N, C-alpha and C positions, 0 to 999 in steps of 0.2 A: 337683698339679692338672694336668689335661690341657690342652694348648694351646687346644683348642676352648672349654673352660670358661673359661680365662683371657681369651680374646678376646671371649667373650660378655660377661664382666664389663666389659671395656674399652668395648665398644659401648654397653652399658646406662648406664655411668657418663657417657660422652660425650653420649649422647642426653639424659639427665636434666639435665646441666649446660651443654650447648652446647659446652663446652671442658673439657679436662682436661690437667693438667700431668703430666710424667713422674713426678714425686714422688708425686702423688695416685694415679696408676695403680699405681705400685709398691706403695704402702701398701694399696690396695684388693685387690690380687691376691697380695700377699706374694711378689712376684718382684723380681728385680734390674732396674735401669733398662736395662741392656743387653738383657735378655730382652724388656722392654716395647718397646724400639726395634725389635727384630725383628718383634714382633707388629704394631706400627704400620705397619711397611713392608709386611707382608702384607695388612693390612686396607685400607691406602691403595691398594694395587694393584687391589683389587676394588671400590673406590668406596664402602666403608662409612664411612670417615672420611678426613679430609684432614690430613696432618701439617703442623704449624706449628712455629715457633721455640719449642722448650721443651715441646711438647705435641701435642695433637691437637684438631681440631674435628669435630663430628658432621655428616655430610652424607647418611648412608644410612638404611636401614631396620634396626632392631635385631631381635634374635632374641626375639620375644615368646612368652609362655607359651602352651601348647597351648590352654588354656581361653579365652584372649583371641582366638586365631586362629580358633576354631570359629565365631565370629559374623561374622568379616570376609568380605565378599562371599558370605554364606551362600546367598542366593537363587541366585546364579550357580553355586555349588558343587553345590547340590541339582539344578539342571537338568543340569549336566554329569554328575553321578552317575547320573541316570535314563537319560541317553543311553548312557552306557558300559554300564550294567547290561543294557540291551536287547540288547547283543552277546553276552552270556553265556548259554550254553545249559545246560539241565539235564545234570548229569553232568560238567561241565567241572571241570578242576583250575585254580584261580586263585591267584596269588600277589599279595597286597595289601601294598604298601609302607605304612609309617606316615605319617600326615599327616591334616589335617582334610578334605581333598578325598576321599581314599580311605576315610575313616571314613563319609562320606556314601554312597559307593559300597557299602560294606558294609551300610548300612541298606537299600539297595535290593535286596540279594541275600539277605536274611534268610530268605525263604520259598522259595528255590530249592534243589533238591537238588544240592549241590556239595561238592567237596573244596577247602577254603580253607587256604592256607598264609600266615602273616603273622608279622612281627617286631614287631607293634604290640600292646601290652597293651590300649589302649582298644578296638581292633577285636576282639581276642580276648574281652574282657569283653562286648562287644555280641553276639557270635555264639555264645558258649559254650553257651547254652541253646536254640539253634535246632535242633530235632530233625532237620532235613534236611541240616544242615551237618556234614561231617566236618572237624574243625578241627585243624590242626597249627601249634603255636606255636614259632617259632624263638627260641632263647635267646641270651644274651650279656650284655654290659654294658648295663644299663638307663639310657638317657640321661635326665637330669633334664629336667623340663618337658614332654617329649613322650611318655614311656613307650615308647620304641622301643628294641629290643635291637640293639646294634651291637658292633663290635670283632671280634677274631680268632675267638671262638667262633661268632658269628653267620655270619661269612664261611665258616668251615669247614662249618657245617651247610648253608649254601646250596649248597655244592659237590655235595651229595648229592641236591639237589632238581631235578626236571624237571616243568614245568607247561605247560599249553596257553597260558595267558594271564598276563601280568604287567600289573597296573594300578598306576601310580605317578603322583606329582605332583612338581613341582619348585618351587624358590624364586625362580628368575629365568630369563628366556630372552632371549638376545641373538643377533646374527648369528653369534657365535662358538660358540654351542651352548646347552645347558641346564645350569643350575647349582643347587646347594643350599648351605646355610649351615653345613654341618658336614662336616669331612673324613672322620670315621668313618662318617657316614651315606652319603656319596658312595662310599666304599669298598664298603659293603654293596650299594648300588644298582648299582654297576658289576658286581658279582658276579651280582645278580639279572637283569641284562640278558642274561647268558649261559645262564639257566635256562629261558627261555621260548620257545615257538614264535611267539608274537605279543606285541609290546610296545605297550601303550596308555598314553599320557600324557594326563592331564586337568589343565588349568591355566586359571585365570581370566585374563581379559585384562589385569588389573593386574600380572601377572608379566612381561609383555613389555617389553623395553627396559631391564631391570634385571639387573645381575650379582648373584651371591651369592658366597660364599667360594671354592667349589671347583667345577670343571666335572664334570658327570655324563657327558655324551655330546654328540656333534655334533647339530646341529639336525635332520638328516634320519634319525637313528638309529631313533626309534620307528616302528612300522608304522602306527599311527594316533595322531593328535593331536586332542583335543577341546578347544575353547575357546569361550567365550561370544561372542555377537554384538556385544559391545562392543569387539571388536578393531578397531583403526583401519585404514583403507584401505591405509596404507603397509605395515603388517605383513601384511596379506592378500596384497598383491602380492609381498612378500619370500618368504612361505611358498610361494606358487605358483611363483615363479622358482627356488626351491631344490628343488622337487620333493617337498615335504612333503605327505603324505596327511592333510589336516586337515578337520575337520567343525566348522562354526559352529553352535552350539546356541542357539536363540532362548529 
């Protein structure tokens, strides 16, 4: 079992029960208690859980299934997707990262003449019958729940890609930067950042102020950041002071 899969089980178990002992987690993941201790140390450091005597308490957001996340903040994601899609010009080459927000962007792009590269099976399924879309699917290890291709094969394929725009989302944004909840995903996304002339991040306001497992990039790395108007005044000031080129979408 990959570390990310094991840690996902730990988070889900802790969320469901509120608390989990080392023995319970070892049984649930078929791993040793020493391995679980290392996992808990990593998850505690990113605010997903809090280590306690003999176990762990749940304090963060778990890695929920793709189907569940599609309805979370759906209105905000649809508005963000429409705003991002308006930037895209016919004939553009676009790299779409996997995720529920980028899936909404793909819906907005279905009738444009584009070359679309993606590592997301849901996005590929959505666009595969669009006659004006030239679709390129990046392969690799297909991560459960999300249908996103990750790992060495995906990273190697991305090294050969050059596109005009990258559209991606993230799982958390803090003053330290932008984060996602899977280290394999982050590895692929960091490679994606090197493939594009323009990096666009779309994230609903609920992502701000929260860490995820691994850092994707610094806060000011994207060329454009789109966020809904629910973003609090404190974060608006922080983005302005950091020099982030952001757009509030009503």
